[in-house]
N, C-alpha and C positions, 0 to 999 in steps of 0.2 A: 553468393554472389550474380547465379543465375536466376535465384530465386525472386531478387531482388530488381533484375533487367539491368542489372551492370554488364554491359559488354568489353571487359577486361581482355588488352591483348598481350599483359604479363602481369604476374604478381609473386609477392613469396609473405612468408607468414614468420610469424614468431610467438611463441608460446612459452610460459614458465608460470612454475607454482611454488609457493611457500615463501617468495619474497615478501616483507614485513612492509617494503613502500615503493614509490614509482623508482626513486633513486637508485634501489637497490637492486631491483630488477634490471635498471637499463647499464649498470657497472654489470652485470652478471652477463648480461647481453653481449654486451660489449669486449668482454673478455671470453668469448665465444668465438672461434671464427666466421663459422657459418650466419650464429646470429648478428654478428657485427656486419658483415659482408651485405644483408639486406640493409641495415641501416643507414650505409653508405653508399648504396646502390642507387648512383644520381641518374639512370634512368625513370625509375620511379617518382608519379609524381603525385600521385593520392595516400593520405595515409588516414587508418582509421584505428580507433585504438579502444579494449575494452577491461574495464577491470570488473572484482567481485570477491568483495573481501584478499585472499594470498591467491588470488588466480590472474594472470594478465595474458591481453592478448596485443597482437599489433600485427595491423592486415596494410602493406604495400601492396600498391597496385599501380596499373596505369591503362587507361581505356582507350577506345578507338574514337571517343570524340574531344582526345583532349587540347586541340589546338584551338586558338582562340578566332574568332568570326570577329566581333569588332571590339571597341576601347572606348572610353570614357577618361582623361585624365581630371581627379579634382587637385587644382593647383593649393588650394589653402591647406588640404592636408598631406601631398604630397606622396600620393599612388593610384595608379592604375585601377579600374574595375576593368575586369575581363569578361566577355560573355565567352564563353565556350562552344563548341560544337554542339557537345551533349548537352546545352542548355544552361548547366551549371556556369554560376557567377565566380569567380573568382578576383582576388585581389594579390597587387606588387606592388611593391614600395617602388620608388623613381630612384634610382644612385648611375651617376651619370659614367660610370667606370664599369656598370655590369650590365646598364639599359642603353647601351648604344644605338643610333641612329645607323642603318646596313640599307644601302640599296631602295630609300626612302622610306624604310621601314623601322618601326621601334623595336628595339630587342629588348626582353623582360627578365624579371629575375623569377622564371619559372621555366626550367630543365626544357628546352628541346622545342619550345613552341618560339611561333614568333606570328603577330598579327597578322591578317589579311585585311585590304580595303580602307587602308588608312596609309595615306601616304604621303603623309606629313609628320615630323618629329614633335613631339610633343615638347612644349614649352619645358623648361629647367625648372625645378621650383625655387621659388624663393625661398634665402636660405636668412636667417639673420645672426650675424655673429656671436658668438658666446663671450662673453666676458671673461677677460682670463682672470682664474682666481685668487683673490690675494692668498700670500702666503702666512698660514700661522704660526704664529710665536709663542704657543702655548706655553707655557711652564707651569708643572705644577706637582704636587707633595703625594715621591710614591712609596707605603709604606708595609714591611715586609709583613708578607698575611701568615695569620696565624693556622690558613684553610689547610687540611688534609686529604690527599690526596690518595686517591685508590685506583691500582690499574691492576688486571686479572684478580682479585678479590684481594688483595693484599697493600698495604700500604706504600707508598715511595716519597721519597723523598725531593720533590720540583722544587724548586727554589724560585719564588714567584713574590711580585709586588701588588699590594693591594691600590688600584686607583682607581676612583670615583665608583666604589661598592665593586670593582671586578679584579679579578685575578689576570694579571699579565708574568708571561715568563717567555723564555727564547725558543725562538726556533728548535733550535740547535738541541736544547735539554727534551722536549716532548722529542723531536725525531731523534735524539739516542733511544729514548725510553719504548717508544716505536719499533726499532731497531727496523724493520721494512718500511714501512707505510710511505716514507717521503725522505727525499734526500736533499739536504743545503749545501751549496760550494759557494764561494766569495769569488769572482773570478768578474775579469774587466771593470772593476769597480763598482760590481753590483752582485744583490744575493739571487744567485737562481735557483731555484726550485724545482725539483724533479719528482715527480706524485709517482707513487709506486715501483720504487728504488728503492735498495738498499742503502742505510746510512750508514758514510763514511767516517770515523769518529776522528778529531783533529786536536782535541785535549783541549783538557780545561770544560767536559760536560759538565751538569748537574755538578759546577762547586757551589758551595754555601754563599750566600751573599751577606751576609750579618744583619744585626737587630737594629742598625740605624736606618733610618728614612733617608731618603735623597730624591733630590732633584731631578725632574723627568722633564725632558721637552721632545716636542714630537721629531721623530725623524726624519732625516734627508735622505735616506737610503733607498735607492731602487731596487722595487721586488718585480723578477721577473719571472719568466716561466723559463728554464734553460731549453727545453728542445723545440720552443718556440721564437722566444726571445719576445714574444709579447709581456705588457703588464702586468702583472695580479693585482688583481683587484680584491676592495673586501678588507684590507688587513691596514692599521692605523697601527704605526707603531712609538715608544716615546723610547729615546738614549737615554741610555741609565749608565752611569760609570763607564760610557764607550763598549757596551753592547745594547742591541735592542731587545726590547723587551714587547710582546705581543697581546694583545688580548687571547685566553686559552679558548674562546667558543668561536673565536672567528677563526683558531688554525683548526678546529674539530672543522667549521662548515666549509673550509676550504679541501680540506682532505677525506670530507667524509666520512667523520667517527664521532661516536656521539660522548657529550659530557651531561651528568646528571646530576644533580643533585640532593642526597637525601642524609638520613640521619648525619647531617650537619656536617659531608664530606662533601668533594669532590670525585667522581665515579669517572672512570677515563674509559670509555666503552670501545674497544678499538674494532669488535666485530659489528657493531651496531650504527645504522647508518644518522647520519645526523638531524636531533630537530630540537625547534625552537622552544625549549621550557626551562 
């Protein structure tokens, strides 16, 4: 940094090697107390990232010229362009809740930085209301799948339906197979998910589903993260016989394990990060 003329006032570094993907290395860093502290340190304002094959680095820093000296508001795009004392141009989105006006100066989504030389609040961006989504009432036919599922090199009995060419399974069944990857609880009329928690069986896991086709309707169940209460995104569930069935690949993506198709079988690989293939 000194060779580049970067006049830092504080910095931190995370390094790692051997991880095969960015998601894998970030997961490892977040499970390490010191590395996690660097990532969550809100005093750092700048981030540099380097990668070469399976070698990884993050460099966090703050320099002596990070304060903003001028601002230009782009109303059409809804962001501020800031010129910092160091001469660097930075961008910050406008959000009334985190970009308030204080003493005639606008505060930005840029930790520790307050503009100077701008004594009037910027106009709020124009917001076009988002139309309400039309509820889907799609009903499809779910067929018991002929797919063979493999886990840790051995075939497992995972009840599944084929819908539109994809395998749909129950969250609880996958949680029971993986044991410690994630937990599913039914609380407050919601399906609450807990990542990296051991699964607690409730009975009925991995029960056979029979050979008959069934009608499947889009589920109205609310899936939320148990720790924060935030809505879970990326899951489309079908209600079949009173149970929610979700695409296996969507579950894998959500909890970051891989599902590979080879030798006409679906290989569930809990030690591999998710890939789209």
